[in-house]
C-alpha positions, 0 to 999 in steps of 0.5 A, a space after each residue: 392316486 387316491 388320497 389317503 392317510 398312511 400310518 407307518 409303524 406309529 408309536 405314541 407314549 404318555 410320560 414314556 409309557 406307550 399307548 400305541 406301538 407299531 401301528 400301521 394302516 391307511 384310511 383312503 378317501 371316498 369311504 367311511 372309515 371306522 376306528 374300533 377296539 376295546 375300551 382303553 385300546 388307544 383309539 383317541 390317542 391314534 386320532 390325536 396323533 393323526 390330527 397332529 395334536 400328539 407327537 409320535 415317539 416313532 413312526 409317521 403319519 402322512 397324507 398321500 395323493 394329489 389333494 390338499 393335506 388339510 385336516 379337521 379334528 372333532 374331539 369328544 364332545 366332552 372336551 368342549 367347554 360349554 360354559 364359555 359364553 359364546 353363541 352357536 353362530 360363534 362356535 361355527 365361525 371358529 371353523 374360519 380361523 385357518 382362513 382369517 387368522 387370530 385377528 382377521 375379519 369375517 367377510 360377508 361371504 364367510 358369514 353366509 357360509 356360517 349361516 348355510 352350515 347352520 341350516 344344513 345341520 338344522 340349527 338356523 333358528 338357534 344361531 344366537 343361542 348360548 351353547 350352554 343352553 343346547 342339548 347334547 345332540 344340538 351341540 354336536 350339530 353345531 360342531 358338525 356345522 363348524 366342520 362344514 365351514 372348515 371345508 377340509 380334505 380329511 375329517 377326523 371324529 372322535 366318538 361323534 355319536 356318543 350320547 346323542 339321539 337316533 334322529 341326530 345320529 341319522 342326520 350326522 351320518 347323512 352329512 358324513 356320507 356326503 363328505 364321503 361321496 365328495 371324495 374326502 377322507 372321513 375317519 370316526 372312532 366308534 363303539 357301535 360295531 353294528 353301525 360300523 358293519 352297516 355304514 362304514 366300508 373300512 375299519 381299523 381294529 386297535 388293541 394298542 397295536 393294529 390288529 387289522 385294517 381294511 374292508 370292514 367285513 374282513 376286519 371285524 371277524 370273531 377271531 380278530 375281535 377275540 385277539 383284540 380283547 386278549 391283547 388289551 387284557 394282556 397289556 392291562 395285566 402285565 406291566 412287561 407286556 410292551 417289552 415282550 411285544 
């Protein structure tokens, strides 16, 4: 059985107001998966629920298959406080936390992992620099290096390419493709439908509920995209939308 994240009838609410209702689908290993939908359609909420950051009101998320069920979660870059006085190397070393705990010591071998991750993302020369001095693209490279150190079976990314240059996007896509080829589960929230068409073989289309989930060409059709827009407009316009759904 191939490893996968299975989502079944998932409902997530904030202060009793649903953001997602009855979402079902799956993200298989060995393929890059995109989560797309209109603005405000619940994409980030879904990722937080899958990552375990939010507790669903109903339904469930489960990992299936013979591999280990561990997740690395990369929130939107804006969620990271760049005023915190730590170095790029320290940010990457945070990826070791699950192995060393709050008071553990970093071994020499682990330090080598951190340095290797920095090299893979092109930041070896920036290891001692404070994160506040990094450009947006450099900061995203540092956060990807932290994912490398975490070395998990499933990797969840919320808008990993927002407001970064094309060269950085290409380099980070290469890393994601490597994870895919290693048989990992890689899921990313995207706004760029062209990128989803070109490089993501699997897609979930959201509009507060799952409009479609499967191979990208079958999901990102004109009819499905129109349905997603209509559903989001209906939800925004009608406070009783969820009761009627």
